VEXDREN-2710 file (C-alpha; in Angstrom, 1 decimal):
% VEXDREN-2710
k/r/px/py/pz
1/MET/21.9/18.9/-22.5
2/SER/23.9/15.7/-21.8
3/SER/27.0/15.0/-23.9
4/VAL/26.0/11.1/-23.9
5/ILE/23.8/9.9/-26.8
6/LEU/23.1/6.0/-26.5
7/LYS/24.0/4.8/-29.9
8/ARG/23.0/1.0/-29.5
9/THR/22.3/-1.9/-27.4
10/THR/25.1/-4.5/-28.0
11/LEU/23.8/-8.2/-27.5
12/ILE/26.8/-10.9/-26.8
13/VAL/25.6/-13.9/-28.8
14/ARG/26.8/-17.2/-29.9
15/ASP/26.4/-16.9/-33.6
16/ALA/26.4/-13.4/-34.9
17/GLU/25.7/-14.4/-38.4
18/ARG/22.6/-16.0/-37.8
19/MET/21.2/-13.0/-35.5
20/MET/22.0/-10.8/-38.4
21/ARG/19.9/-12.6/-40.9
22/PHE/17.0/-12.4/-38.0
23/TYR/17.5/-8.9/-37.8
24/ARG/17.7/-8.3/-41.5
25/ASP/15.0/-10.8/-42.9
26/VAL/12.6/-10.8/-39.9
27/LEU/12.8/-7.3/-38.9
28/GLY/13.8/-5.7/-41.8
29/TRP/17.1/-3.8/-40.7
30/ARG/20.1/-3.3/-42.6
31/VAL/23.9/-4.2/-41.9
32/ASP/25.4/-0.8/-40.8
33/TYR/29.0/-2.1/-39.8
34/GLN/30.5/-5.7/-39.6
35/SER/34.2/-6.5/-39.0
36/THR/36.2/-9.4/-37.5
37/MET/38.6/-7.4/-34.8
38/THR/41.2/-8.2/-32.1
39/LEU/39.9/-7.2/-28.7
40/SER/42.0/-4.7/-26.9
41/GLY/40.4/-6.0/-23.5
42/GLY/39.1/-4.4/-20.3
43/ILE/35.9/-3.0/-21.4
44/ILE/33.8/-5.9/-21.3
45/PRO/34.8/-8.1/-18.4
46/CYS/34.9/-11.4/-20.1
47/GLY/37.3/-12.8/-22.5
48/ARG/40.9/-11.5/-22.9
49/PRO/42.7/-9.0/-24.8
50/GLY/43.7/-10.4/-28.1
51/ASP/40.4/-12.2/-28.5
52/ALA/39.1/-12.6/-31.9
53/VAL/35.4/-11.1/-31.9
54/LYS/32.8/-10.6/-34.7
55/LEU/30.7/-7.5/-34.5
56/TYR/27.7/-6.6/-36.9
57/ILE/25.8/-3.4/-36.1
58/MET/22.4/-3.3/-37.4
59/ALA/20.4/-0.1/-38.1
60/GLY/16.7/0.4/-38.5
61/ALA/14.7/3.5/-39.2
62/ASP/17.3/5.8/-37.6
63/PRO/20.8/6.3/-39.3
64/GLU/22.7/7.5/-36.2
65/ILE/21.0/5.9/-33.0
66/ALA/18.7/3.0/-32.0
67/LYS/20.7/0.2/-33.3
68/ILE/21.6/-3.2/-32.4
69/GLY/25.2/-4.5/-32.0
70/LEU/25.7/-8.2/-32.3
71/LEU/28.8/-9.8/-30.8
72/GLU/30.4/-12.8/-30.7
73/TRP/33.6/-14.3/-29.8
74/VAL/35.1/-16.1/-32.5
75/ALA/38.6/-17.6/-30.8
76/PRO/38.6/-18.4/-28.2
77/ARG/34.7/-18.8/-27.8
78/LEU/32.8/-17.8/-24.7
79/PRO/31.2/-20.8/-22.4
80/ASP/27.7/-21.3/-23.7
81/PRO/25.2/-21.1/-20.8
82/GLY/22.7/-23.3/-22.2
83/PRO/19.2/-22.8/-24.1
84/PRO/18.1/-19.3/-24.0
85/PRO/15.6/-18.8/-21.2
86/ARG/11.9/-17.9/-21.5
87/ARG/11.9/-15.8/-18.4
88/LEU/13.4/-12.5/-17.3
89/GLY/15.1/-11.4/-14.1
90/ILE/17.4/-8.5/-12.6
91/GLY/19.9/-7.8/-15.1
92/ASP/18.0/-8.6/-18.1
93/VAL/16.9/-5.9/-20.4
94/VAL/13.5/-5.3/-22.4
95/LEU/13.8/-3.7/-25.9
96/VAL/10.6/-1.7/-26.7
97/ALA/10.0/-0.9/-30.4
98/ASP/7.2/0.4/-32.8
99/VAL/6.6/-1.7/-35.8
100/PRO/5.0/-0.8/-39.2
101/ASP/3.2/-4.1/-39.7
102/MET/2.2/-6.3/-36.8
103/PRO/0.5/-9.5/-38.3
104/ALA/3.4/-9.7/-40.9
105/LEU/5.6/-9.4/-38.1
106/VAL/4.3/-12.1/-36.3
107/GLN/4.2/-14.5/-39.4
108/ARG/8.1/-14.0/-39.7
109/ILE/9.0/-14.3/-36.4
110/ALA/6.9/-17.8/-36.1
111/ALA/9.0/-18.8/-39.5
112/PHE/12.5/-18.3/-37.9
113/PRO/14.2/-21.2/-36.1
114/GLY/14.7/-20.3/-32.5
115/ALA/12.4/-16.9/-32.4
116/HIS/9.6/-17.2/-30.0
117/VAL/6.3/-15.4/-29.7
118/HIS/5.8/-14.8/-26.0
119/CYS/2.7/-12.8/-26.2
120/PRO/0.6/-12.9/-29.3
121/PRO/-1.0/-9.5/-30.6
122/LYS/-3.7/-8.0/-28.4
123/ASP/-5.6/-4.5/-28.6
124/GLY/-5.4/-1.9/-25.7
125/THR/-5.3/1.5/-24.9
126/PHE/-3.2/3.9/-22.5
127/PRO/-3.3/7.5/-21.9
128/ASP/-1.0/9.5/-24.2
129/PRO/2.0/10.6/-21.8
130/ARG/1.9/13.8/-23.5
131/GLY/-1.5/14.5/-22.6
132/ALA/-3.0/14.2/-26.1
133/GLY/-5.8/12.1/-25.3
134/THR/-5.9/8.1/-25.6
135/ILE/-3.8/5.9/-27.6
136/ALA/-5.5/2.7/-29.2
137/TYR/-2.4/0.0/-30.0
138/SER/-2.0/-3.5/-30.9
139/SER/1.2/-5.2/-28.5
140/MET/3.0/-8.3/-28.8
141/ALA/6.0/-9.5/-27.0
142/PHE/8.9/-12.3/-28.8
143/PHE/12.2/-13.4/-27.7
144/ASP/14.7/-13.0/-30.7
145/PRO/16.8/-16.5/-31.5
146/GLU/19.1/-15.9/-28.6
147/GLY/16.6/-15.2/-26.0
148/PHE/16.7/-11.3/-25.9
149/PHE/13.3/-9.8/-25.2
150/TYR/11.1/-7.3/-27.1
151/GLU/7.9/-5.6/-26.5
152/THR/6.3/-4.2/-29.4
153/TYR/3.6/-2.0/-30.3
154/PHE/1.3/-0.7/-33.5
155/ARG/-0.6/2.3/-33.1
156/TYR/-3.9/2.6/-34.5
157/ASN/-4.7/6.4/-33.9
158/ARG/-0.9/7.6/-34.2
159/PRO/2.1/7.5/-37.1
160/ASN/3.9/4.2/-37.2
161/PRO/7.4/4.0/-38.4
162/SER/8.2/2.8/-41.8
163/GLN/10.7/0.0/-40.4
164/PHE/11.0/-1.5/-36.9
165/LEU/12.1/1.1/-34.6
166/ILE/13.4/0.5/-31.1
167/ARG/12.5/3.2/-28.9
168/ARG/14.1/2.4/-25.5
169/THR/16.3/-0.2/-23.9
170/THR/14.8/-0.9/-20.3
171/GLY/16.9/-2.7/-17.8
172/ILE/15.3/-4.8/-14.9
173/VAL/16.5/-3.5/-11.6
174/ARG/16.6/-4.0/-7.9
175/ASP/15.9/-0.1/-7.6
176/VAL/14.7/2.5/-9.7
177/GLY/15.6/5.4/-7.8
178/ARG/19.1/4.4/-7.8
179/SER/19.6/3.6/-11.2
180/ILE/17.8/6.9/-12.5
181/ASP/20.2/9.0/-9.9
182/PHE/22.9/7.5/-12.1
183/LEU/21.4/7.9/-15.5
184/THR/20.6/11.9/-14.6
185/GLY/23.3/12.4/-12.4
186/PRO/26.9/11.2/-13.8
187/LEU/25.5/10.7/-17.5
188/GLY/23.4/13.8/-17.5
189/LEU/20.3/12.0/-19.2
190/THR/16.7/13.5/-18.6
191/LYS/14.0/12.0/-16.7
192/ILE/10.6/12.1/-18.9
193/GLN/8.8/9.6/-17.1
194/ASP/8.4/7.8/-13.7
195/SER/5.3/5.9/-12.9
196/THR/4.5/2.8/-10.7
197/MET/1.5/0.8/-12.1
198/ALA/0.3/-3.0/-12.3
199/ILE/1.7/-4.9/-15.0
200/GLU/-0.3/-7.2/-17.3
201/GLY/0.8/-10.6/-18.6
202/MET/2.8/-9.5/-21.6
203/LEU/6.1/-9.1/-19.8
204/ALA/8.2/-12.3/-19.4
205/ALA/8.7/-11.6/-15.8
206/GLY/7.0/-11.8/-12.7
207/LYS/3.2/-12.2/-13.0
208/ALA/0.1/-10.2/-14.2
209/GLY/-0.7/-7.9/-11.3
210/ASP/2.4/-7.3/-9.9
211/THR/3.3/-3.6/-9.2
212/VAL/6.1/-2.0/-10.7
213/ARG/7.7/1.2/-10.7
214/PHE/9.2/2.3/-14.3
215/ALA/11.1/5.5/-15.5
216/VAL/12.6/6.5/-18.7
217/CYS/15.4/8.7/-19.3
218/LYS/16.2/10.6/-22.8
219/CYS/19.4/11.4/-24.4
220/ARG/19.0/14.0/-27.0
221/HIS/15.8/12.7/-28.9
222/ASP/12.2/12.8/-27.5
223/TYR/11.1/9.2/-28.6
224/ILE/14.1/6.8/-29.5
225/GLY/17.7/6.1/-28.1
226/MET/16.2/6.1/-24.6
227/ALA/17.3/4.1/-21.4
228/ALA/15.0/2.9/-18.9
229/ALA/14.9/1.1/-15.6
230/LEU/11.9/-1.1/-14.4
231/GLN/11.5/-2.7/-10.5
232/PHE/9.2/-5.0/-9.1
233/ILE/7.9/-3.4/-6.3
234/LYS/5.1/-6.2/-4.9
235/ASP/6.2/-8.9/-5.5
236/PRO/10.1/-8.3/-5.8
237/LEU/12.3/-10.5/-8.4
238/PRO/15.2/-12.6/-6.9
239/ASP/18.4/-10.9/-6.2
240/PRO/21.1/-12.6/-8.5
241/GLY/23.8/-11.2/-6.2
242/PRO/27.2/-10.6/-7.6
243/ARG/26.2/-12.6/-10.9
244/SER/24.7/-8.9/-12.0
245/TRP/28.4/-8.0/-12.7
246/ASP/28.9/-11.1/-14.7
247/TYR/29.1/-10.8/-18.7
248/GLY/29.1/-13.5/-21.2
249/ILE/26.8/-14.8/-24.0
250/GLY/23.1/-13.6/-23.1
251/ARG/24.1/-10.4/-21.6
252/ALA/23.2/-6.5/-23.2
253/LEU/25.5/-3.6/-22.6
254/PHE/24.5/0.0/-23.6
255/VAL/27.3/1.4/-26.3
256/ALA/27.0/5.3/-26.1
257/GLY/29.1/8.3/-27.7
258/THR/30.3/11.3/-26.1
259/ASP/32.3/14.6/-27.0
260/ASP/34.2/14.7/-23.8
261/ALA/35.4/11.3/-22.6
262/ASP/37.4/12.3/-19.8
263/GLY/35.0/14.8/-18.4
264/LEU/32.5/12.1/-18.5
265/PHE/34.8/9.7/-16.6
266/ALA/35.4/12.4/-14.0
267/GLN/31.7/12.4/-13.3
268/VAL/31.2/8.7/-13.4
269/GLN/34.1/8.0/-10.9
270/ALA/32.7/10.6/-8.6
271/GLY/29.5/9.0/-8.8
272/GLY/31.0/5.7/-7.7
273/ALA/30.6/3.5/-10.6
274/ARG/32.6/0.5/-11.0
275/VAL/34.9/1.1/-13.6
276/THR/36.1/-1.7/-16.0
277/ARG/38.6/0.2/-18.0
278/ALA/39.4/3.9/-17.5
279/PRO/39.5/6.1/-21.1
280/PHE/42.1/5.1/-23.4
281/ASP/42.9/5.6/-27.1
282/ARG/42.3/2.9/-29.8
283/ALA/41.7/2.2/-33.3
284/VAL/38.8/0.1/-34.7
285/PRO/38.2/-1.3/-38.3
286/ALA/36.3/0.5/-40.4
287/SER/33.2/-1.5/-41.9
288/GLY/34.6/-3.9/-44.5
289/GLY/38.0/-3.7/-43.1
290/VAL/39.3/-0.8/-45.0
291/GLY/40.6/2.0/-43.1
292/GLU/40.1/2.5/-39.4
293/THR/38.3/5.0/-36.8
294/ARG/40.3/6.4/-33.7
295/LEU/38.4/6.4/-30.6
296/ARG/38.9/7.7/-26.8
297/SER/36.9/4.6/-25.0
298/MET/35.8/3.6/-21.6
299/GLY/33.8/0.9/-19.6
300/PHE/31.9/1.2/-16.2
301/HIS/28.9/-0.7/-14.6
302/ASP/25.8/1.3/-13.6
303/PRO/24.6/0.4/-9.9
304/ASP/22.9/-2.9/-10.9
305/GLY/25.7/-4.4/-13.0
306/PHE/24.7/-2.9/-16.4
307/LEU/27.8/-2.4/-18.6
308/TRP/28.1/0.9/-20.7
309/GLU/31.0/1.4/-23.3
310/VAL/31.3/5.3/-24.1
311/ASN/33.4/6.1/-27.1
312/GLN/34.7/9.4/-28.1
313/ARG/35.6/10.1/-31.9
314/LEU/39.3/11.5/-32.4
END
């Protein structure tokens, strides 16, 4: 079993307070952690040591994993790349979630300034990946107010969560095979799905009928807190080149926990990952600014430039 647990996906945003209200009031999540802190620097390849940042961690149905982080540079500000895009490409993520009430969610998204329903609800069926018949569902896709993309599902003939529940974060990549080798090799995750298929029109990338390869890896949970990779086989998406390793507003990073930071770092280094910071000890403020939590932390990129921050509690 892997020592790595994917705790959350952290989104680098312009306005963490506004995004917190969206995740609280529209998606029904709660604030699990909030703090303004000074960056030690090095893990995330943007800004500088000493920068002041604001972080909210939003929690949904699970108290430990499948969370969202909202990270804003307060002083100095990061460069604003302009209006959030309405199309995705290599280096972007797709957050896939189950919902308790699709019509109510659509109404709340439509009412929140800046959020956008990309694909209205539509019904469909697909084979249960566990071989248990056919799943009937309603699906809908939306952009949150800062342009992060979600695919959501409500299942008619399966149990649905009581709260909005993120199942996995999917990175759009150049080479699924290379990405999965990294996830299952140095990170030790378990591949549970690897499929080639034609996409429909819900995804805000490519076009309906394009052929993609899609693979999913789990950490310790069979349904949530998973990492996935998606590659357009026909027709391939444009390659952004070195920009894949740039970080700033609009990028997402994977934040994970481990019980052996130094052992994991040795595996990651041996796997050829681009390291942003080797393991180091630090203290971060506890929620509300009372007390602190001591961590041994590191940062590295996967083969497509997605950033991983991994922490071990001390």
